[in-house]
C-alpha positions as CSV (number, residue, x, y, z in Angstrom):
1,X,-47.7,54.2,-30.8
2,X,-44.5,54.0,-29.3
3,X,-41.4,51.8,-30.1
4,X,-39.0,51.5,-27.1
5,X,-36.2,49.7,-26.9
6,X,-33.9,49.1,-24.6
7,X,-29.8,47.7,-25.1
8,X,-27.2,46.8,-22.4
9,X,-23.9,45.9,-21.6
10,X,-21.3,45.6,-18.9
11,X,-21.3,49.5,-18.4
12,X,-23.9,51.6,-20.1
13,X,-27.6,52.0,-21.6
14,X,-28.9,53.3,-24.6
15,X,-32.9,53.4,-25.7
16,X,-34.7,54.5,-28.3
17,X,-38.5,56.4,-28.0
18,X,-40.3,57.1,-31.4
19,X,-43.7,58.5,-30.9
20,X,-44.9,58.0,-34.3
21,X,-43.4,57.7,-37.7
22,X,-42.7,60.9,-38.7
23,X,-41.2,61.7,-35.5
24,X,-37.1,61.1,-34.6
25,X,-36.5,59.1,-31.5
26,X,-34.9,60.0,-29.0
27,X,-31.3,58.0,-27.3
28,X,-30.5,57.8,-24.1
29,X,-27.4,56.6,-22.9
30,X,-26.5,56.6,-18.9
31,X,-23.5,54.3,-17.2
32,X,-24.6,51.6,-14.4
33,X,-23.5,47.6,-14.4
34,X,-26.4,45.0,-15.8
35,X,-28.5,44.0,-14.9
36,X,-29.4,47.8,-13.4
37,X,-28.7,48.4,-17.0
38,X,-32.0,47.2,-18.0
39,X,-34.0,48.7,-15.2
40,X,-32.4,52.3,-15.7
41,X,-33.3,52.1,-19.1
42,X,-36.7,51.1,-18.6
43,X,-37.0,54.0,-16.0
44,X,-35.1,56.4,-18.3
45,X,-38.0,55.5,-21.3
46,X,-40.6,56.0,-18.9
47,X,-40.0,59.1,-17.2
48,X,-38.9,61.0,-20.6
49,X,-42.0,59.0,-22.5
50,X,-44.7,60.7,-20.0
51,X,-42.9,64.0,-19.6
52,X,-43.8,64.4,-24.4
53,X,-47.2,63.2,-23.0
54,X,-46.9,59.5,-24.7
55,X,-50.2,57.8,-23.4
56,X,-49.4,54.1,-24.4
57,X,-45.9,52.7,-24.7
58,X,-44.2,49.0,-25.6
59,X,-41.0,48.8,-23.0
60,X,-39.0,45.5,-25.0
61,X,-36.3,44.2,-23.4
62,X,-34.3,41.4,-24.2
63,X,-33.4,41.1,-20.7
64,X,-35.9,38.6,-19.5
65,X,-35.3,39.4,-15.5
66,X,-36.0,43.1,-16.0
67,X,-39.4,42.4,-17.8
68,X,-39.9,39.2,-15.2
69,X,-39.2,41.2,-12.3
70,X,-40.7,44.7,-13.4
71,X,-43.9,41.6,-14.3
72,X,-43.8,40.6,-10.4
73,X,-45.6,42.2,-8.7
74,X,-46.3,40.0,-6.0
75,X,-42.0,39.5,-4.9
76,X,-40.4,42.5,-2.5
77,X,-37.8,44.6,-4.1
78,X,-34.7,45.6,-1.9
79,X,-34.3,47.7,-4.8
80,X,-35.9,51.5,-5.0
81,X,-35.5,51.2,-8.6
82,X,-38.3,49.0,-8.9
83,X,-40.3,50.2,-7.3
84,X,-39.9,54.0,-9.2
85,X,-40.8,51.7,-12.4
86,X,-44.4,51.3,-10.5
87,X,-44.5,54.1,-9.3
88,X,-44.0,55.4,-13.0
89,X,-46.3,52.0,-15.2
90,X,-49.3,53.4,-12.1
91,X,-50.2,56.5,-13.7
92,X,-52.9,57.2,-16.3
93,X,-51.6,55.6,-19.5
94,X,-50.9,51.6,-21.1
95,X,-47.4,50.5,-20.6
96,X,-47.0,47.4,-22.4
97,X,-44.0,45.4,-21.2
98,X,-42.3,42.5,-23.5
99,X,-39.0,40.7,-23.8
100,X,-37.9,40.3,-27.4
101,X,-35.0,38.1,-28.6
102,X,-30.9,39.1,-29.0
103,X,-31.7,39.4,-33.0
104,X,-34.2,42.0,-32.4
105,X,-32.3,44.2,-30.5
106,X,-30.2,45.9,-33.5
107,X,-31.2,49.1,-33.2
108,X,-30.6,49.1,-29.1
109,X,-27.1,47.4,-30.0
110,X,-26.3,50.2,-32.7
111,X,-27.0,52.7,-30.9
112,X,-25.0,51.3,-27.5
113,X,-22.3,51.4,-29.9
114,X,-23.1,55.1,-30.9
115,X,-22.7,56.1,-27.6
116,X,-18.8,55.5,-27.0
117,X,-17.7,58.7,-29.4
118,X,-20.6,60.9,-28.3
119,X,-20.6,62.9,-25.0
120,X,-21.4,61.0,-21.4
121,X,-25.6,62.3,-20.8
122,X,-28.6,62.8,-22.1
123,X,-28.8,63.1,-26.3
124,X,-32.1,64.2,-28.6
125,X,-32.4,63.7,-31.4
126,X,-34.4,65.5,-34.0
127,X,-33.8,62.3,-36.8
128,X,-32.6,59.1,-36.6
129,X,-28.5,59.3,-36.0
130,X,-27.1,57.8,-39.5
131,X,-26.0,54.4,-37.9
132,X,-29.5,53.5,-36.1
133,X,-31.9,55.4,-39.4
134,X,-32.5,51.4,-41.8
135,X,-32.2,49.9,-38.8
136,X,-35.3,52.6,-37.4
137,X,-37.2,51.9,-40.3
138,X,-37.3,48.4,-39.9
139,X,-38.3,47.9,-37.0
140,X,-41.6,50.2,-37.2
141,X,-45.3,48.9,-36.9
142,X,-47.1,48.0,-39.8
């Protein structure tokens, strides 16, 4: 099972991918403007999960607009990023897109706050950063 959470604010996104209990989460960060931040987060997390060989992923976001954009394939989009996400989703794996409420997005919010203290770029954690470790365990299904 894969858990993935995206958080965005006006300048960045942060994401978390955890392959299974016992395997550490992986955090992502990029500077962009919303709502593009949510789409970039989804794209990067899907790409990373695919590269890890994950075959099932649950993509959670508190951005209803981003999830609806990706679910509504009947609408033509001028944003090439949407088409790149669709290409990733069409690969041989199961991708579920879910809208969650903002209160359920505490891990992503904590990661977004942590991102301000880190150097720019991709950060891969073997274990959850201490600021989110309790939140990650609370979010694990079961």
